[in-house]
SERO-627435 format. One record per residue (C-alpha): residue number from 1; residue in three letters; x, y, z. Coordinates in steps of 0.5 Angstrom, whole numbers, m for minus. Example, Ala and Ser with C-alpha at 12.3 -4.5 7.8 and 13.67 -1.06 7.14 Angstrom:
+-----+---------+-------+-------+-------+
: num : residuo :     u :     v :     w :
+-----+---------+-------+-------+-------+
:   1 :     ALA :    25 :    m9 :    16 :
:   2 :     SER :    27 :    m2 :    14 :
+-----+---------+-------+-------+-------+
//
This chain:
+-----+---------+-------+-------+-------+
: num : residuo :     u :     v :     w :
+-----+---------+-------+-------+-------+
:   1 :     MET :   m75 :   255 :  m118 :
:   2 :     ILE :   m78 :   261 :  m115 :
:   3 :     ARG :   m81 :   259 :  m108 :
:   4 :     ILE :   m86 :   264 :  m105 :
:   5 :     PRO :   m87 :   262 :   m97 :
:   6 :     HIS :   m94 :   261 :   m95 :
:   7 :     ASN :   m98 :   259 :   m89 :
:   8 :     GLN :  m100 :   252 :   m88 :
:   9 :     ASP :  m106 :   250 :   m84 :
:  10 :     GLN :  m104 :   246 :   m77 :
:  11 :     ASN :  m107 :   239 :   m77 :
:  12 :     CYS :  m108 :   235 :   m71 :
:  13 :     THR :  m103 :   230 :   m74 :
:  14 :     GLU :   m96 :   231 :   m76 :
:  15 :     HIS :   m93 :   228 :   m82 :
:  16 :     ARG :   m86 :   225 :   m81 :
:  17 :     GLN :   m82 :   222 :   m87 :
:  18 :     GLY :   m89 :   220 :   m91 :
:  19 :     LYS :   m92 :   217 :   m84 :
:  20 :     THR :   m98 :   220 :   m81 :
:  21 :     VAL :   m96 :   220 :   m73 :
:  22 :     PHE :  m102 :   222 :   m68 :
:  23 :     THR :  m100 :   226 :   m63 :
:  24 :     LYS :  m105 :   224 :   m58 :
:  25 :     GLN :  m104 :   217 :   m55 :
:  26 :     GLN :  m110 :   212 :   m57 :
:  27 :     ALA :  m112 :   205 :   m55 :
:  28 :     SER :  m112 :   200 :   m60 :
:  29 :     ILE :  m119 :   196 :   m61 :
:  30 :     ARG :  m116 :   190 :   m58 :
:  31 :     THR :  m115 :   194 :   m51 :
:  32 :     ALA :  m122 :   197 :   m52 :
:  33 :     LEU :  m125 :   191 :   m53 :
:  34 :     LEU :  m121 :   187 :   m47 :
:  35 :     LEU :  m123 :   193 :   m42 :
:  36 :     ALA :  m130 :   193 :   m44 :
:  37 :     VAL :  m131 :   185 :   m43 :
:  38 :     ASN :  m127 :   185 :   m37 :
:  39 :     THR :  m131 :   191 :   m34 :
:  40 :     VAL :  m137 :   187 :   m35 :
:  41 :     LEU :  m134 :   181 :   m32 :
:  42 :     LEU :  m132 :   185 :   m26 :
:  43 :     VAL :  m138 :   188 :   m25 :
:  44 :     GLY :  m142 :   182 :   m26 :
:  45 :     LEU :  m138 :   177 :   m22 :
:  46 :     SER :  m138 :   183 :   m16 :
:  47 :     ILE :  m145 :   183 :   m16 :
:  48 :     GLY :  m145 :   175 :   m16 :
:  49 :     LEU :  m140 :   175 :   m10 :
:  50 :     ILE :  m145 :   179 :    m6 :
:  51 :     PHE :  m151 :   175 :    m7 :
:  52 :     ASP :  m147 :   169 :    m6 :
:  53 :     TYR :  m144 :   171 :     0 :
:  54 :     GLN :  m151 :   173 :     3 :
:  55 :     ARG :  m154 :   167 :     1 :
:  56 :     GLY :  m149 :   163 :     4 :
:  57 :     LEU :  m149 :   167 :    10 :
:  58 :     ASP :  m156 :   166 :    11 :
:  59 :     GLN :  m156 :   159 :    10 :
:  60 :     ARG :  m150 :   158 :    15 :
:  61 :     LEU :  m155 :   162 :    20 :
:  62 :     THR :  m161 :   157 :    18 :
:  63 :     GLU :  m156 :   151 :    19 :
:  64 :     LYS :  m153 :   154 :    26 :
:  65 :     GLN :  m160 :   155 :    28 :
:  66 :     ILE :  m163 :   149 :    27 :
:  67 :     SER :  m157 :   145 :    30 :
:  68 :     LEU :  m158 :   150 :    36 :
:  69 :     GLN :  m166 :   148 :    36 :
:  70 :     GLU :  m164 :   140 :    36 :
:  71 :     GLU :  m159 :   141 :    42 :
:  72 :     ALA :  m164 :   145 :    46 :
:  73 :     ALA :  m169 :   139 :    44 :
:  74 :     LEU :  m164 :   134 :    47 :
:  75 :     LEU :  m163 :   138 :    53 :
:  76 :     HIS :  m170 :   139 :    54 :
:  77 :     SER :  m171 :   131 :    55 :
:  78 :     ALA :  m165 :   131 :    60 :
:  79 :     VAL :  m167 :   137 :    64 :
:  80 :     THR :  m174 :   134 :    64 :
:  81 :     GLU :  m172 :   127 :    68 :
:  82 :     LEU :  m167 :   131 :    72 :
:  83 :     GLN :  m171 :   137 :    75 :
:  84 :     VAL :  m175 :   132 :    80 :
:  85 :     HIS :  m168 :   131 :    83 :
:  86 :     GLY :  m167 :   139 :    84 :
:  87 :     HIS :  m164 :   145 :    81 :
:  88 :     SER :  m157 :   143 :    83 :
:  89 :     ASP :  m157 :   137 :    79 :
:  90 :     VAL :  m160 :   141 :    73 :
:  91 :     GLN :  m154 :   146 :    74 :
:  92 :     ARG :  m149 :   141 :    74 :
:  93 :     PHE :  m152 :   138 :    68 :
:  94 :     ILE :  m152 :   144 :    64 :
:  95 :     ASP :  m145 :   146 :    67 :
:  96 :     HIS :  m142 :   140 :    64 :
:  97 :     ALA :  m146 :   140 :    57 :
:  98 :     CYS :  m143 :   147 :    56 :
:  99 :     ALA :  m136 :   145 :    58 :
: 100 :     ARG :  m136 :   140 :    53 :
: 101 :     MET :  m137 :   146 :    47 :
: 102 :     GLN :  m130 :   149 :    46 :
: 103 :     ASP :  m130 :   157 :    44 :
: 104 :     ALA :  m126 :   155 :    38 :
: 105 :     VAL :  m131 :   151 :    35 :
: 106 :     SER :  m138 :   154 :    38 :
: 107 :     PRO :  m136 :   161 :    41 :
: 108 :     GLY :  m140 :   164 :    46 :
: 109 :     HIS :  m144 :   158 :    47 :
: 110 :     HIS :  m149 :   158 :    53 :
: 111 :     ILE :  m155 :   155 :    56 :
: 112 :     VAL :  m160 :   158 :    60 :
: 113 :     VAL :  m166 :   154 :    63 :
: 114 :     ARG :  m172 :   157 :    66 :
: 115 :     LEU :  m176 :   152 :    71 :
: 116 :     ASP :  m182 :   156 :    73 :
: 117 :     GLN :  m180 :   163 :    75 :
: 118 :     VAL :  m173 :   160 :    76 :
: 119 :     ILE :  m167 :   162 :    71 :
: 120 :     LEU :  m161 :   157 :    71 :
: 121 :     GLN :  m155 :   159 :    67 :
: 122 :     ALA :  m149 :   155 :    65 :
: 123 :     ARG :  m143 :   158 :    69 :
: 124 :     THR :  m137 :   154 :    66 :
: 125 :     HIS :  m135 :   160 :    61 :
: 126 :     HIS :  m137 :   165 :    66 :
: 127 :     ARG :  m142 :   169 :    62 :
: 128 :     ALA :  m148 :   168 :    66 :
: 129 :     SER :  m152 :   174 :    68 :
: 130 :     PRO :  m159 :   176 :    68 :
: 131 :     ALA :  m158 :   181 :    63 :
: 132 :     PHE :  m155 :   176 :    58 :
: 133 :     ALA :  m161 :   171 :    60 :
: 134 :     ARG :  m166 :   177 :    58 :
: 135 :     VAL :  m162 :   178 :    51 :
: 136 :     ILE :  m163 :   171 :    50 :
: 137 :     GLN :  m170 :   170 :    52 :
: 138 :     GLN :  m172 :   176 :    48 :
: 139 :     ALA :  m168 :   174 :    42 :
: 140 :     SER :  m172 :   167 :    42 :
: 141 :     LYS :  m178 :   171 :    41 :
: 142 :     THR :  m175 :   174 :    34 :
: 143 :     PRO :  m177 :   171 :    27 :
: 144 :     ALA :  m170 :   170 :    26 :
: 145 :     LYS :  m168 :   168 :    33 :
: 146 :     THR :  m162 :   173 :    33 :
: 147 :     GLY :  m160 :   178 :    38 :
: 148 :     LEU :  m154 :   183 :    40 :
: 149 :     ALA :  m150 :   181 :    47 :
: 150 :     TYR :  m144 :   184 :    49 :
: 151 :     GLY :  m144 :   188 :    42 :
: 152 :     LYS :  m144 :   181 :    38 :
: 153 :     PRO :  m149 :   178 :    34 :
: 154 :     ILE :  m152 :   172 :    37 :
: 155 :     ILE :  m157 :   166 :    35 :
: 156 :     VAL :  m161 :   162 :    39 :
: 157 :     GLY :  m165 :   155 :    39 :
: 158 :     THR :  m170 :   154 :    44 :
: 159 :     GLU :  m175 :   148 :    46 :
: 160 :     SER :  m181 :   149 :    51 :
: 161 :     SER :  m185 :   144 :    55 :
: 162 :     ALA :  m193 :   143 :    53 :
: 163 :     ASP :  m195 :   147 :    60 :
: 164 :     ASP :  m189 :   152 :    58 :
: 165 :     LYS :  m186 :   151 :    65 :
: 166 :     LEU :  m180 :   148 :    63 :
: 167 :     GLN :  m176 :   152 :    57 :
: 168 :     ILE :  m169 :   151 :    55 :
: 169 :     TYR :  m165 :   156 :    51 :
: 170 :     VAL :  m158 :   155 :    47 :
: 171 :     SER :  m154 :   161 :    44 :
: 172 :     GLU :  m148 :   162 :    40 :
: 173 :     PHE :  m144 :   168 :    37 :
: 174 :     THR :  m145 :   168 :    30 :
: 175 :     GLN :  m138 :   170 :    29 :
: 176 :     ASN :  m135 :   163 :    26 :
: 177 :     VAL :  m141 :   163 :    21 :
: 178 :     GLN :  m139 :   170 :    19 :
: 179 :     GLN :  m132 :   168 :    18 :
: 180 :     ALA :  m134 :   162 :    15 :
: 181 :     SER :  m138 :   166 :    10 :
: 182 :     ARG :  m132 :   171 :     9 :
: 183 :     THR :  m127 :   165 :     8 :
: 184 :     GLN :  m132 :   162 :     2 :
: 185 :     LEU :  m133 :   169 :    m1 :
: 186 :     LEU :  m125 :   170 :    m1 :
: 187 :     LYS :  m124 :   163 :    m4 :
: 188 :     ARG :  m130 :   164 :    m9 :
: 189 :     ALA :  m127 :   171 :   m11 :
: 190 :     LEU :  m120 :   168 :   m12 :
: 191 :     GLU :  m123 :   162 :   m17 :
: 192 :     MET :  m127 :   168 :   m20 :
: 193 :     ALA :  m120 :   172 :   m21 :
: 194 :     VAL :  m117 :   166 :   m24 :
: 195 :     LEU :  m122 :   164 :   m28 :
: 196 :     GLY :  m122 :   172 :   m31 :
: 197 :     VAL :  m115 :   172 :   m32 :
: 198 :     VAL :  m116 :   165 :   m36 :
: 199 :     LEU :  m122 :   168 :   m40 :
: 200 :     THR :  m118 :   175 :   m41 :
: 201 :     LEU :  m113 :   171 :   m44 :
: 202 :     VAL :  m117 :   167 :   m49 :
: 203 :     VAL :  m121 :   173 :   m51 :
: 204 :     ASN :  m114 :   176 :   m52 :
: 205 :     LEU :  m112 :   171 :   m57 :
: 206 :     ILE :  m119 :   171 :   m60 :
: 207 :     LEU :  m119 :   178 :   m61 :
: 208 :     MET :  m112 :   178 :   m64 :
: 209 :     ARG :  m114 :   172 :   m69 :
: 210 :     LEU :  m120 :   175 :   m71 :
: 211 :     VAL :  m119 :   183 :   m70 :
: 212 :     THR :  m112 :   185 :   m69 :
: 213 :     ARG :  m108 :   181 :   m74 :
: 214 :     PRO :  m113 :   182 :   m80 :
: 215 :     ILE :  m113 :   190 :   m78 :
: 216 :     ALA :  m105 :   190 :   m78 :
: 217 :     ILE :  m105 :   186 :   m85 :
: 218 :     LEU :  m110 :   191 :   m88 :
: 219 :     VAL :  m106 :   197 :   m85 :
: 220 :     HIS :  m100 :   194 :   m88 :
: 221 :     ALA :  m103 :   194 :   m94 :
: 222 :     VAL :  m106 :   201 :   m94 :
: 223 :     ARG :   m99 :   203 :   m92 :
: 224 :     ARG :   m96 :   200 :   m98 :
: 225 :     ILE :  m101 :   203 :  m103 :
: 226 :     ALA :   m99 :   210 :   m99 :
: 227 :     ASP :   m92 :   209 :  m101 :
: 228 :     ARG :   m94 :   208 :  m109 :
: 229 :     GLU :   m94 :   200 :  m109 :
: 230 :     LEU :  m101 :   200 :  m112 :
: 231 :     GLY :  m104 :   194 :  m114 :
: 232 :     VAL :  m103 :   191 :  m107 :
: 233 :     SER :  m109 :   186 :  m106 :
: 234 :     PRO :  m110 :   184 :   m98 :
: 235 :     PRO :  m113 :   177 :   m97 :
: 236 :     GLY :  m120 :   176 :   m95 :
: 237 :     PHE :  m123 :   174 :   m88 :
: 238 :     LYS :  m128 :   170 :   m85 :
: 239 :     SER :  m132 :   176 :   m81 :
: 240 :     PHE :  m136 :   180 :   m86 :
: 241 :     GLU :  m134 :   187 :   m84 :
: 242 :     LEU :  m126 :   186 :   m85 :
: 243 :     ASP :  m128 :   182 :   m91 :
: 244 :     PHE :  m132 :   188 :   m94 :
: 245 :     LEU :  m126 :   192 :   m92 :
: 246 :     SER :  m121 :   188 :   m95 :
: 247 :     ALA :  m125 :   188 :  m101 :
: 248 :     GLU :  m126 :   195 :  m101 :
: 249 :     ILE :  m118 :   196 :  m100 :
: 250 :     ARG :  m117 :   191 :  m106 :
: 251 :     GLN :  m122 :   195 :  m111 :
: 252 :     MET :  m119 :   202 :  m109 :
: 253 :     SER :  m112 :   199 :  m110 :
: 254 :     SER :  m114 :   197 :  m117 :
: 255 :     LYS :  m117 :   203 :  m119 :
: 256 :     LEU :  m111 :   207 :  m116 :
: 257 :     GLU :  m106 :   203 :  m120 :
: 258 :     LEU :  m111 :   204 :  m127 :
: 259 :     ALA :  m111 :   211 :  m125 :
: 260 :     GLU :  m103 :   211 :  m124 :
: 261 :     LYS :  m102 :   208 :  m131 :
: 262 :     SER :  m106 :   213 :  m134 :
: 263 :     GLN :  m103 :   218 :  m131 :
: 264 :     ARG :   m96 :   216 :  m133 :
: 265 :     VAL :   m98 :   215 :  m140 :
: 266 :     GLN :  m101 :   222 :  m140 :
: 267 :     MET :   m95 :   225 :  m136 :
: 268 :     SER :   m90 :   221 :  m141 :
: 269 :     LYS :   m94 :   225 :  m147 :
: 270 :     ALA :   m93 :   231 :  m143 :
: 271 :     ARG :   m86 :   230 :  m142 :
: 272 :     ARG :   m85 :   228 :  m150 :
: 273 :     ILE :   m89 :   235 :  m152 :
: 274 :     GLN :   m85 :   239 :  m147 :
: 275 :     CYS :   m78 :   236 :  m150 :
: 276 :     ASN :   m81 :   238 :  m157 :
: 277 :     LEU :   m82 :   245 :  m154 :
: 278 :     LEU :   m74 :   245 :  m153 :
: 279 :     PRO :   m70 :   246 :  m159 :
: 280 :     SER :   m67 :   240 :  m162 :
: 281 :     PRO :   m60 :   238 :  m160 :
: 282 :     ALA :   m58 :   239 :  m168 :
: 283 :     GLU :   m60 :   246 :  m167 :
: 284 :     LEU :   m57 :   248 :  m161 :
: 285 :     HIS :   m50 :   245 :  m163 :
: 286 :     SER :   m50 :   249 :  m170 :
: 287 :     ALA :   m51 :   255 :  m166 :
: 288 :     GLY :   m46 :   253 :  m161 :
: 289 :     ILE :   m50 :   252 :  m155 :
: 290 :     TYR :   m50 :   246 :  m150 :
: 291 :     ASN :   m56 :   245 :  m146 :
: 292 :     VAL :   m58 :   240 :  m140 :
: 293 :     HIS :   m65 :   240 :  m138 :
: 294 :     MET :   m67 :   236 :  m131 :
: 295 :     PRO :   m74 :   237 :  m129 :
: 296 :     ALA :   m76 :   235 :  m122 :
: 297 :     GLU :   m82 :   231 :  m124 :
: 298 :     ASP :   m84 :   228 :  m131 :
: 299 :     VAL :   m85 :   235 :  m133 :
: 300 :     GLY :   m83 :   242 :  m130 :
: 301 :     GLY :   m83 :   249 :  m130 :
: 302 :     ASP :   m76 :   251 :  m133 :
: 303 :     PHE :   m76 :   254 :  m140 :
: 304 :     PHE :   m70 :   255 :  m145 :
: 305 :     ASP :   m71 :   257 :  m152 :
: 306 :     MET :   m66 :   260 :  m158 :
: 307 :     LYS :   m67 :   263 :  m164 :
: 308 :     VAL :   m62 :   264 :  m170 :
: 309 :     LEU :   m63 :   271 :  m173 :
: 310 :     ASP :   m58 :   271 :  m178 :
: 311 :     ASP :   m51 :   268 :  m179 :
: 312 :     ASP :   m48 :   272 :  m174 :
: 313 :     ARG :   m54 :   274 :  m169 :
: 314 :     VAL :   m57 :   269 :  m164 :
: 315 :     VAL :   m62 :   270 :  m159 :
: 316 :     ILE :   m62 :   266 :  m152 :
: 317 :     CYS :   m68 :   265 :  m147 :
: 318 :     MET :   m68 :   262 :  m140 :
: 319 :     GLY :   m74 :   262 :  m136 :
: 320 :     ASP :   m76 :   259 :  m129 :
: 321 :     VAL :   m84 :   259 :  m127 :
: 322 :     THR :   m86 :   258 :  m120 :
: 323 :     GLY :   m87 :   251 :  m117 :
: 324 :     HIS :   m86 :   245 :  m121 :
: 325 :     GLY :   m90 :   239 :  m125 :
: 326 :     VAL :   m96 :   240 :  m129 :
: 327 :     PRO :   m98 :   247 :  m127 :
: 328 :     ALA :   m91 :   250 :  m128 :
: 329 :     ALA :   m90 :   246 :  m135 :
: 330 :     MET :   m96 :   250 :  m137 :
: 331 :     GLY :   m93 :   256 :  m135 :
: 332 :     ALA :   m87 :   255 :  m138 :
: 333 :     ALA :   m90 :   253 :  m145 :
: 334 :     MET :   m94 :   260 :  m144 :
: 335 :     LEU :   m87 :   263 :  m144 :
: 336 :     LYS :   m85 :   260 :  m150 :
: 337 :     ILE :   m91 :   262 :  m154 :
: 338 :     LEU :   m90 :   269 :  m151 :
: 339 :     PHE :   m82 :   269 :  m153 :
: 340 :     GLU :   m83 :   266 :  m160 :
: 341 :     HIS :   m89 :   272 :  m161 :
: 342 :     SER :   m85 :   277 :  m158 :
: 343 :     SER :   m78 :   276 :  m161 :
: 344 :     GLY :   m81 :   275 :  m168 :
: 345 :     GLU :   m83 :   283 :  m168 :
: 346 :     MET :   m77 :   286 :  m164 :
: 347 :     THR :   m70 :   284 :  m161 :
: 348 :     ASP :   m69 :   289 :  m156 :
: 349 :     PRO :   m69 :   284 :  m149 :
: 350 :     ALA :   m71 :   289 :  m145 :
: 351 :     LYS :   m77 :   291 :  m149 :
: 352 :     VAL :   m79 :   283 :  m151 :
: 353 :     LEU :   m79 :   282 :  m143 :
: 354 :     ALA :   m83 :   288 :  m142 :
: 355 :     HIS :   m88 :   285 :  m147 :
: 356 :     ILE :   m88 :   278 :  m144 :
: 357 :     ASN :   m89 :   281 :  m137 :
: 358 :     ARG :   m95 :   285 :  m139 :
: 359 :     ARG :   m98 :   278 :  m143 :
: 360 :     PHE :   m96 :   274 :  m137 :
: 361 :     TYR :   m99 :   278 :  m132 :
: 362 :     GLU :  m106 :   278 :  m136 :
: 363 :     VAL :  m106 :   270 :  m137 :
: 364 :     THR :  m103 :   267 :  m130 :
: 365 :     LEU :  m107 :   266 :  m123 :
: 366 :     GLU :  m105 :   271 :  m118 :
: 367 :     GLY :   m99 :   269 :  m114 :
: 368 :     ASP :   m96 :   265 :  m120 :
: 369 :     PHE :   m89 :   268 :  m122 :
: 370 :     ALA :   m83 :   267 :  m127 :
: 371 :     THR :   m76 :   269 :  m128 :
: 372 :     MET :   m73 :   270 :  m135 :
: 373 :     PHE :   m67 :   272 :  m138 :
: 374 :     MET :   m66 :   274 :  m145 :
: 375 :     GLY :   m60 :   275 :  m149 :
: 376 :     VAL :   m58 :   277 :  m156 :
: 377 :     LEU :   m51 :   275 :  m158 :
: 378 :     ASP :   m47 :   278 :  m164 :
: 379 :     ARG :   m41 :   274 :  m166 :
: 380 :     ARG :   m39 :   279 :  m171 :
: 381 :     SER :   m39 :   285 :  m167 :
: 382 :     GLY :   m38 :   281 :  m160 :
: 383 :     ARG :   m44 :   285 :  m157 :
: 384 :     PHE :   m48 :   281 :  m152 :
: 385 :     VAL :   m54 :   285 :  m150 :
: 386 :     TYR :   m58 :   282 :  m144 :
: 387 :     ALA :   m64 :   283 :  m140 :
: 388 :     SER :   m66 :   279 :  m134 :
: 389 :     ALA :   m73 :   279 :  m130 :
: 390 :     GLY :   m71 :   277 :  m123 :
: 391 :     HIS :   m67 :   271 :  m126 :
: 392 :     GLU :   m61 :   267 :  m123 :
: 393 :     ILE :   m55 :   270 :  m124 :
: 394 :     GLY :   m51 :   268 :  m130 :
: 395 :     TYR :   m44 :   268 :  m132 :
: 396 :     VAL :   m39 :   270 :  m137 :
: 397 :     ILE :   m33 :   265 :  m137 :
: 398 :     ARG :   m27 :   269 :  m141 :
: 399 :     GLN :   m22 :   266 :  m145 :
: 400 :     ASN :   m17 :   268 :  m140 :
: 401 :     GLY :   m20 :   264 :  m134 :
: 402 :     LEU :   m24 :   270 :  m131 :
: 403 :     ILE :   m31 :   270 :  m130 :
: 404 :     ASP :   m36 :   276 :  m130 :
: 405 :     LYS :   m43 :   276 :  m127 :
: 406 :     LEU :   m50 :   277 :  m131 :
: 407 :     ASP :   m54 :   280 :  m125 :
: 408 :     GLY :   m61 :   281 :  m125 :
: 409 :     THR :   m64 :   288 :  m128 :
: 410 :     GLY :   m71 :   288 :  m127 :
: 411 :     LEU :   m77 :   285 :  m123 :
: 412 :     LEU :   m80 :   278 :  m123 :
: 413 :     LEU :   m85 :   277 :  m129 :
: 414 :     GLY :   m93 :   277 :  m127 :
: 415 :     VAL :   m92 :   282 :  m121 :
: 416 :     ASP :   m93 :   288 :  m124 :
: 417 :     PRO :   m95 :   289 :  m131 :
: 418 :     GLU :   m92 :   296 :  m132 :
: 419 :     ALA :   m85 :   293 :  m129 :
: 420 :     VAL :   m79 :   294 :  m134 :
: 421 :     CYS :   m72 :   291 :  m135 :
: 422 :     GLU :   m66 :   295 :  m136 :
: 423 :     ALA :   m62 :   292 :  m142 :
: 424 :     ILE :   m54 :   291 :  m141 :
: 425 :     GLU :   m49 :   291 :  m146 :
: 426 :     LEU :   m42 :   287 :  m146 :
: 427 :     GLN :   m37 :   286 :  m150 :
: 428 :     VAL :   m35 :   279 :  m151 :
: 429 :     HIS :   m29 :   275 :  m155 :
: 430 :     VAL :   m28 :   269 :  m159 :
: 431 :     SER :   m27 :   263 :  m154 :
: 432 :     ASP :   m31 :   266 :  m149 :
: 433 :     ARG :   m37 :   263 :  m146 :
: 434 :     ILE :   m44 :   265 :  m143 :
: 435 :     VAL :   m47 :   260 :  m138 :
: 436 :     LEU :   m54 :   261 :  m136 :
: 437 :     LEU :   m57 :   257 :  m130 :
: 438 :     THR :   m64 :   256 :  m126 :
: 439 :     ASP :   m64 :   257 :  m119 :
: 440 :     GLY :   m65 :   249 :  m118 :
: 441 :     LEU :   m58 :   248 :  m119 :
: 442 :     VAL :   m56 :   253 :  m114 :
: 443 :     GLU :   m61 :   251 :  m109 :
: 444 :     ALA :   m60 :   244 :  m109 :
: 445 :     LEU :   m60 :   241 :  m102 :
: 446 :     SER :   m55 :   235 :   m99 :
: 447 :     PRO :   m58 :   230 :   m95 :
: 448 :     GLU :   m56 :   235 :   m89 :
: 449 :     GLY :   m60 :   240 :   m92 :
: 450 :     ASN :   m54 :   245 :   m94 :
: 451 :     ILE :   m55 :   248 :  m101 :
: 452 :     LEU :   m50 :   247 :  m106 :
: 453 :     GLY :   m49 :   255 :  m107 :
: 454 :     ARG :   m46 :   260 :  m112 :
: 455 :     THR :   m39 :   259 :  m110 :
: 456 :     ALA :   m38 :   252 :  m111 :
: 457 :     ILE :   m41 :   253 :  m118 :
: 458 :     LYS :   m37 :   259 :  m120 :
: 459 :     GLN :   m31 :   255 :  m117 :
: 460 :     LEU :   m32 :   249 :  m122 :
: 461 :     LEU :   m33 :   254 :  m128 :
: 462 :     LYS :   m26 :   257 :  m126 :
: 463 :     GLN :   m23 :   250 :  m125 :
: 464 :     ASN :   m25 :   248 :  m132 :
: 465 :     SER :   m25 :   254 :  m136 :
: 466 :     LEU :   m21 :   250 :  m141 :
: 467 :     ILE :   m25 :   244 :  m143 :
: 468 :     SER :   m31 :   244 :  m148 :
: 469 :     SER :   m38 :   247 :  m146 :
: 470 :     ASP :   m41 :   240 :  m146 :
: 471 :     GLU :   m36 :   237 :  m141 :
: 472 :     GLN :   m37 :   244 :  m137 :
: 473 :     ALA :   m44 :   242 :  m137 :
: 474 :     ARG :   m43 :   235 :  m135 :
: 475 :     LYS :   m39 :   237 :  m130 :
: 476 :     LEU :   m44 :   241 :  m127 :
: 477 :     VAL :   m49 :   236 :  m127 :
: 478 :     GLN :   m44 :   231 :  m123 :
: 479 :     LEU :   m43 :   237 :  m118 :
: 480 :     VAL :   m50 :   237 :  m117 :
: 481 :     GLU :   m51 :   230 :  m117 :
: 482 :     ALA :   m45 :   229 :  m112 :
: 483 :     HIS :   m48 :   234 :  m107 :
: 484 :     GLN :   m55 :   231 :  m107 :
: 485 :     ASP :   m53 :   224 :  m106 :
: 486 :     SER :   m59 :   220 :  m103 :
: 487 :     GLN :   m63 :   227 :  m103 :
: 488 :     ALA :   m69 :   227 :  m108 :
: 489 :     GLN :   m68 :   233 :  m113 :
: 490 :     LEU :   m73 :   238 :  m111 :
: 491 :     ASP :   m73 :   243 :  m116 :
: 492 :     ASP :   m72 :   243 :  m124 :
: 493 :     ILE :   m65 :   244 :  m126 :
: 494 :     THR :   m63 :   247 :  m133 :
: 495 :     ILE :   m56 :   249 :  m135 :
: 496 :     ALA :   m54 :   253 :  m142 :
: 497 :     ILE :   m47 :   254 :  m144 :
: 498 :     LEU :   m47 :   259 :  m151 :
: 499 :     CYS :   m40 :   259 :  m154 :
: 500 :     VAL :   m38 :   266 :  m157 :
+-----+---------+-------+-------+-------+
//
């Protein structure tokens, strides 16, 4: 067929071997859902851990403050008894009490005693200083009983006598409390991480069962339908949405199957009609013509006809409409009607093609073209007159094995309504053969994308010049089938051999 190049819109997807390949990476539904679920869980757990850490820290600080308060109360009772023996006994007592507290367990543990205006401090850990005592006293007056000493936070417990002459202060740094809270936070975070992993696996399995697998089944069904495997019926599902989608795909598949069956029936009828438009085998053989017609689809755009004028003269005509399928078949049917009408009034190939060209130009759409070859053979005189409107090269196989070409003599049909073709006259002899082809044979593609070409065709005709015409036609068919191999036929192929 004649192929007219045209531009195609650029799509956001590429089509390769019948498959749609998306050029942009896209996340699956499962991945998107897992990401959404895990993000919500992560945010929720983070907020929960922050609140849990703060609550745990406050609780531990409260417990520590109560513990220090109780220690201060016990020390207050002991100091009350010892103060009558003098300040030295009280000093030894608080040094001994503070020495029993280890820094690893109670960091920064310190005792301050106020007896009237005298301030006594434990000297065991060498922290005693007026400044430290003032910080502890100030911290005891705050609602939270906390302060800052040596750049570190402290917490204080206190106990006073009824007359406020004796006051005990016990303090500690809060670093152990904070460390314990951080350790608990890390422990909780680890527990939550393990829980999150387990939850992710569970959600993933659920999504695979409820979403991923059903969607994969539906996608497989749609691909089978796209591959023309109609009547596919995907199963139902428990979820409403997926079951609804499956039902719609089943209905679509069923409707497409019915439409396909109807189309096959219609195309079968169209093929039979197109076959009826061709000369019958009996007519062809009686006129010494052997014909092969191989449409790329059920119907095609190649056209072939002949007409016996009298006992000596026969008219042969071959056409090729752009494209293939139903539109091309309609164009071919139109050419047959125009040929029958025109050849009944005149026998000059050039005049017939000029008349057909004008009518074809009037009734076809813009961009629709055709090639056409018409020849008149007079077996008595040995004259062969032909005209070619851009048609594929034909050949005359001489009885001595030489081959002459039948070149085009004019422009395609449908391009210019005033275009004319030149008529060429050849002298032929008995046993010569005239071979006409359409370009579907010449341009047949191999799986590697190579065309068959005219050289291979001419070589085959030359090597098989002595066999019968029907054998020559079969050899040409075998040649193109071997060349195409597994490659699908892309264009209509028509071969006609006229024996002189």
